[in-house]
C-alpha positions, 0 to 999 in steps of 0.5 A: 087470637083476638086483640083487646077491644078498645072499648073493654072496661079496664075497671072490670079487669081482675088480676088472678091466676085461675090455675094457681096454688093460692087460688085453688087453696081458696077456691071456695072463697072465690066462688062465694065472691064470683056468685055475688058479682057481675062477669069480669075480665081476666087478661093473662097469657092467651086470649082475654077471658070473661069469668061468669059466676052468678046463677042467672048469668051462668045459666044463660051462658050454658043455655044460649048455645047460639051466642056461646059456642062450645067448639074452641079454635085449634092451633097456636095460642089455643093449646090450654083450652083444648084439654083433651088435645087432638080429640073432640069430645061431645062437649066441644061440639055445637048445633046438629053435630052435638045433638046427633052425637049426644043422641047416639051416646044416650043409650050407653048412659041410660038408667037401664044401663046404669042399673045393670052396672050397680051390682058390679060397682058395689062389688068393686067398692066392697073390694076396695073397702076390704083392702082398706080394712086389711091395711088399716086402721089408717088409710087415705080417703082420696088415694085409697078410695075416692081416686080409685073409683075411676081406676077400679069401679068405672074402668072395670065395671064399664069397660072390663079393662085388665090391669095393663090397660088400666095403667095406661089410662090412669097414666093419661088421667094423671098427666092430662091436666098439664094441657091446661097449663101450656102457655100460648104457642107452646107445644104440648110436652113429649110426656103428654104426647106419649100418653095421648098416643098410648091411650089412643092405641088402646082405644083403637084396640078396644074398638076392634075387640068389641067389633069382633066380639061384642059384650054387654058393656059401655064400649059395645053400646057405643060401637053398636049405637044406631039411630034410624040407621045413623051411627058414630063415624070411626073418628067420632067413636074414637074421640068419645071413648077417648074423652070419656075413659081418658078424661071425663071419668075423673070428674067422678073421683073429684066429686067423690073427694069433695063429698068425702071432705065435706062429710068428714069435716062435719062429723055430726052430719055424717053420723046422721047418715050412718043412723039414717042412710035414707038421707044419703041422696039428699046429703050428696046433692048438698055435697055436689052443690058446695064441693063439686069437682071443679070451678070451670067446665069446657070454655065457650067462645062468643059468636057475636058481641053481646052482654051478660049481667051488664058486662060487655062480651066481644066476639071471639072472647073466651067465656068461662061459666063456672058450674060451681060458683052459682051454687054459692049464689045467695039469691038462689041458696040462702046462707050458701056457704053453710053445709046442711044435709037437710037443705035438699038443693034444687037446680044446682049447676054442678053438672051444667045446664041446657043442651050440654048438661052432663051426660054422665051425671046419673052414672057419677051420682050412682057411683058416689052414692054407692061409695059413700053408703058402703063406706059409712056402713062399713066403717061407722067410726071412720074419721079424719086423722087431723080434725083441722086438716087443710086440703090441697088441690091439684088437677087442671085449671078449673079442677079441684082434685083433692090430693089426699085425705088422711083418715082412720077406720076407727 
């Protein structure tokens, strides 16, 4: 790991625990602060980090893939930055390898494929609402609904997983945030390693099944992906399926939690959506702007000495562009902390920008749109049990995973 450069500006160092309970409880206030200040240094355990929050600065880091590399070093000291452990997801690739794998993944995330999934997702969502109604009137908007979008709507609709297999992926989904809290040089816990290997075994079994008996589903799309004779290698295929099903789909449940919290803490605005459902897509863009699933995406590594927004960045430094903070930049979004379903925000960075723009963003948007539309229609009088509810967030460093949202159907 790199040592601290002598030229590093110590006056621009901020003492903050980026994964701490206090930070997450006040994350949106921190986002508003980051959106107004130049990049700054955080010197905790592990490599020095540069946090980037202003819109123009974050957009530059996302877009300049020659200077800011996505492939993070492996080995002792870097454990916390290898979120999905031994696998290499497309978001952690650079150059031609990234372009090639992304090109092969695209058909599985195409608008045509997602349209085919819509009926299945809608049916599964309606089943979730049936269970809420049967067990009501009290329910947990996150545990009984938002979090279940991964377990039921996505793993079921996309991969046709049975109950046993889903339980293995959900167990992995629940422990994988622990990788980001590992201290430099420490090993991943036995629990993490067991969850990884169990999930790995299931992914291999799923691949073998689809090769023997292809279906019209997401995994078969990847197994059969071809581009002018090119295809994913066995290791590439495994890593992409592992990354998507084991870790990345959880972003949809986190974003759903943020949307539910914003809509139900602004009942006068959610009532407008009930009376005019045509407003829902624009309202959800505003939800994604203010309450998306996390304040960090995958880290970047500076490939050379450079500067961003007046802050010097040295070769080998970990650069943390925030996909959430730029959405609070007053130069781009006037009165940025105000929630307004009529804002129609453009160019939000919640799903990234540049070559690594989130592949699954259409799938995530589609799933959450269906979930919110069906919930509002089914339970128009739904409300928070406590109007002064204070959210508690968990998840990995960089994630805002809402833990609970106590609600009533009427």
